[in-house]
Every structure is written in C-alpha cells, then in structure tokens.
N, C-alpha and C positions, 0 to 999 in steps of 0.2 A: 504494500500500500504506500502511495506517495502522498505526502502532506505538504502543501505549499504554505510557507510562512515568510514574513518579512521582519526585518530588524531595523529599528531607527538608526540612521547613520551616525547620530551624535553619540551612540553608545559604543561605537567601535574605536579602538585605539589605533589611529593611523589608517593606512590604506588596506592593510591586511590584518586579520585577526582570527582567532579560534574562539567561538562562543559556545556556552553551555545552553542546550535547548531542552526544556522540560515539556513533554507532551501530556496534555490533560484531556480527559473525556468526562463530561458532566462534573467538572471541578475536581475530579480525582486524578492525581498524577499517575500515569500509567507507564511512562518510560522516560529515560534520560539519555540524551545523546550529545555528541559534540560535532559542531559543524564548522568547517573552514570556509570563510567568506572573504570576498574582496569588495571593497567599497571605494568609490571615487573620492569620497570626502567624509570627514566627521563633522563638517560644518553645514548647517542649513539655515542659520539665522541671518536675515538681511543686514543687520547692523554689523556683522562681521566682515562685510565687503570692504576691501582695502584698495583694490585696483582692478582694472579691466584691460585685457590684452587682446588686440585684434591681430589676426593672421590672414594673409601676409601683411606686414607693415607697409610695403610698397610694391607696386606691380605695374607692368606695362601691358596694355590691352590695345587691340585694334578696334576701330569703330564698329559697333554692332556685336562685339563679343560679350560673353557673360562670364562671371567668375563668382564662386561662392566664398564669401568671407565668413570666418568664424570668430566668435568672441568668447573668451574665457574669463570668468570672474574668480578672483583670488583673494584669500585672506592675507593678513600682514605677514604670515609665515609661508606664503605662497602655496597654501593648501587650496585645492579647487573647491569652489562652492557649488552645492546643488542649487541653491536659491539664486535665481538671476532672471530678471525680466528685461531683455534688451530693447532699446528703441534706436532705430537706425536713422541717420540723416546723411544725405549725399548731395554732391554737386556733379554735374557732367553726365548724369545718368539717372537710372531708377533702381530701387532696391526693394525686395519683398521682405516679409517678416522673418524669413529664414536666413537672410543675409545674401541672397542671390542678386548680384549687381549686373545691370545691363548698361553698357557704354553707349551713350547717344550723342555725345559731343566730342570734339577733339580738343586737347589741351591738358593742363594739369589740374587735378581736382581732389576733393576730400571724400573720405568715407569715415563717418563718426558713429560710434556706438556708445550709448550711455545707459545707465541703470535708471529705470523709471521711478525707483524709490529713493534715489539720491542724486547728487550732482557729479558722481564719479563717471569718467568717460575715457575713451582712448580713440585714436584716429589713425587712418592709413592714407597714403598718397597714391593716387591713380593717374598714370600717364596714358592718355588715349591718343592713338595715332590713326591717321587716315589709312585706308586699305589700298591694295593695288600698287600702282606706281608711286614711288616716293614723292611726297609733296615738296615744293620749294622750301617751305618753312622747315620741314624735317631735315632737308639737306643742309640748310644754314645752321641748324642746331648742332650738328656734328662738329662744327668748327668752334663752338663756344664751350666753356667749362665753368660750372658753378661748383665749388668745393663744399663739402660738409663743414659747417662751422666748427671751430675748436677753441677752447675745450667744449665738449658736449656730453653730458649736461654741464651747465655753466652757472656761475654765481657772479652777478654784477656785470661782468664784461665778457665778450667773446669775439673772435675774429672770423670774418667772412672773406674768403678769397675767390677770385674769378679771373677768367681770361677771355679776351675778345680778339678776334682776328683782324679787326680794322678799327680805325678811329670812329667813335660813335657815342651818342648819349647813352648813359647807363642809369637805370632806375631800380633801386632795391627797396622793397617795402616789407613790413612785418605785419602779420595777421594773427588774430587770436584763434582759439580752438574752433570757433563757429564761423570762421572766415571773415570776421570783421576787421577792417584795416585799423592797425594800431598807430603806425608811424612810418614815415619815409626816411630811411637812413642814408640814402644816396640818390641824387638826381642831378647829374652833371656830365659834361662831355669828358670822355676819357680817350687816351691814346691807345693804340694797339698794344697788346701784351698782357702781362700778369699784374693784378692789382689786389690789394687787401684793404679792408675797412674794419674798424673796431665799432662794435655795437654795445652801447651802455644801456642796461635794462631800465634805468630810471626807477619809477615807482610800480613797475609791473609785479603782479603776484606770481608765485610759483605755478608752473604748469607747462603745457605744450603749446608752442607757437610755430608759425610757418613763416619762412622768408622767401620772397620771389625776386627774380631778376628779369628785367625786360630791357632789350637793346636791339633796336631795329626790328627784325622779324623773329628774334630769339626770345624765348621765355622759358623759365624753369622754376621749380619750387622744391624746397627741402624743409625738413622738420628740425626744430631745435627744442631743447628742454631746459627751462629755467628752474633751478633749485636754490631756495634761500635757506 
C-alpha cells in the first residue's frame, strides 16, 4: 500500500534530510518509518526574501525571437525561497506571466522582475538586432567599444571607458532601475580613440543603475551596481 504525504519545508534542515514518519489510522499509531526527502528550501515566509536573481542577466536576440527568462528568489543566506510572486516589466518587447519574452523592437532594452509583496527586484539587459542582412547601425556598432565600469559594484565613484573610431559627439546618461533618466555624465565632442570618464554617484541610493552611450548611429547600454 502506498500512502502519499507531505512535509512542511520549514521543518527540514537544509536541502536534504531524513525525517521520522508516524502512520496513524483512526488516531492510532500503526507504524513508524523513516523517509529520505529532498526539499528546495526550508524557507516559505515572504518576509525572508532578500534578493531576486534573473537569468540570463544579459542576452542578444534577433527581432521576433523569444526567450524564457527565469527569476529566483533568495534569502540572505542564498537559500531558495518557495514563496515568490513575480511581476515582470519590459521594454522593447512583450513578456507573459511565465517570463517568456518576445522581441518586437531593435535596440537595447530592460527586463525587470520584482516581488509583488515588496520592493525587491532584479533586471536583465536585452540587445535586439535586426534579422537578415546586417543593418548599417549594427555594422557601425562593431567599431565602437563601451567598457564595463570599474570598480563594479562601486561606492561613491566609478570609471567608464569607451572608444570611438572617429571624431564625434558622445552622450553618456545614467538611468535608474525603471528606466528613468537620472543624469547626463557626458555630452561633448570627442576625438577618435580611447576615453574615460569618472562618475560620482552624488546622492543616489544603493541599487542597480544603467548607463548608455550614444555617438552618431552607435548606442549601447550596460548595468552598474551602487553599494553604500
């Protein structure tokens, strides 16, 4: 005879455990056995949520392609939470409740996942390219380079480096987690070659930010993390 039973995950020590199971019929204990179980987490309480991690954090897609993003909720000790109600917000496309993203525009865009019961969130960057023959814009982009800021994560100040193949005006802006413009850290004419600029965070709060560069037909976006 097979008896199906469930065990509250918060009673399990870690991800694997051996538990004692007492079988009762009409409130009379009839048998005792031991069961080896595996549990994703011992945490189920929403207040234990410490962070959300989206995978992949960055991806390249062609126009019209689809990709499934996943979001994992973690406690402060990086234990996976059972309890998690994600809310998705995207630009450059559409996404369903399961995290399936459909690319509808070309450019650099955001995928953001937040917990409906708190303000905790994470984001990913999506680069969407035109299909078929390489576009003029994509050809130009191969000649430009926007480096990852360093240090990252950073406190107070960080360095952004970039290279341009010809003299041109360069604009670098910073956006918050929801894509709202925070500040312009550079908007001037630059000579061909390598350049670097220092970004001072000012009165910004800790969190994830994005910085974008635009120069002629070239544009690119990267993520940076401020930790105070």
